[in-house]
C-alpha positions as CSV (number, residue, x, y, z in Angstrom):
1,M,113.2,104.1,90.0
2,E,111.8,103.6,93.4
3,A,114.3,102.5,96.2
4,S,114.1,99.1,97.7
5,P,112.8,98.9,101.2
6,E,116.3,98.0,102.1
7,Q,117.8,101.0,100.6
8,Q,114.7,102.9,102.7
9,G,116.3,101.4,105.9
10,V,113.3,99.3,106.4
11,V,114.5,95.5,107.2
12,Q,112.2,92.8,106.2
13,A,112.1,89.7,108.2
14,E,109.6,86.4,108.1
15,T,109.2,84.1,111.4
16,V,107.5,80.9,111.5
17,F,105.7,79.7,114.4
18,A,103.7,76.8,115.9
19,V,101.3,76.9,119.0
20,F,100.2,73.9,120.6
21,R,97.7,73.5,123.4
22,N,98.6,71.0,126.1
23,R,96.4,69.7,129.0
24,P,96.6,67.7,132.0
25,S,96.4,64.0,131.1
26,Q,95.8,64.6,127.3
27,A,97.8,64.3,124.3
28,S,99.2,67.9,122.8
29,E,97.6,69.2,120.1
30,V,98.3,71.7,117.5
31,H,96.5,75.2,118.0
32,S,97.7,76.9,115.2
33,V,100.9,77.2,112.7
34,G,101.8,80.3,110.5
35,R,104.2,83.1,109.8
36,Y,104.8,86.5,110.7
37,L,106.0,89.0,108.2
38,D,107.8,92.0,109.8
39,E,108.8,95.2,108.5
40,L,111.5,97.0,110.7
41,V,113.0,100.4,110.3
42,R,116.3,101.5,111.4
43,T,116.2,104.4,114.2
44,P,119.0,106.3,116.2
45,E,117.8,103.7,119.1
46,G,118.1,100.6,116.9
47,L,115.6,98.5,114.9
48,R,111.8,99.1,115.7
49,L,108.8,97.1,114.5
50,Q,107.1,99.2,112.0
51,S,104.8,96.8,110.7
52,R,103.4,93.1,111.4
53,R,101.4,90.4,109.4
54,C,100.3,87.3,111.0
55,I,99.5,84.7,108.2
56,L,97.8,81.2,109.4
57,D,98.7,78.4,107.2
58,G,95.9,76.3,108.2
59,D,92.2,76.5,107.4
60,T,90.9,76.4,111.2
61,V,91.7,77.6,114.6
62,L,90.6,75.7,117.5
63,N,87.6,77.1,119.1
64,S,87.7,80.8,119.0
65,L,90.6,82.7,118.7
66,I,91.1,84.2,122.0
67,Y,94.6,84.2,122.6
68,P,96.8,86.7,120.5
69,L,99.3,85.4,118.3
């Protein structure tokens, strides 16, 4: 039987996010929403990010995606 990620010293985390675009004299608009699926590994120095997946929950992203999420 294979050990679970937690037994291998890996912590799995999920974080939701929303990014809004604000422009002077205009209403705010939703740029994107989604979630991060992270895997963190325990090291002697503390937790370190092993992997991150960004999953967008919408089907469109305004304009071109030139801003890192």
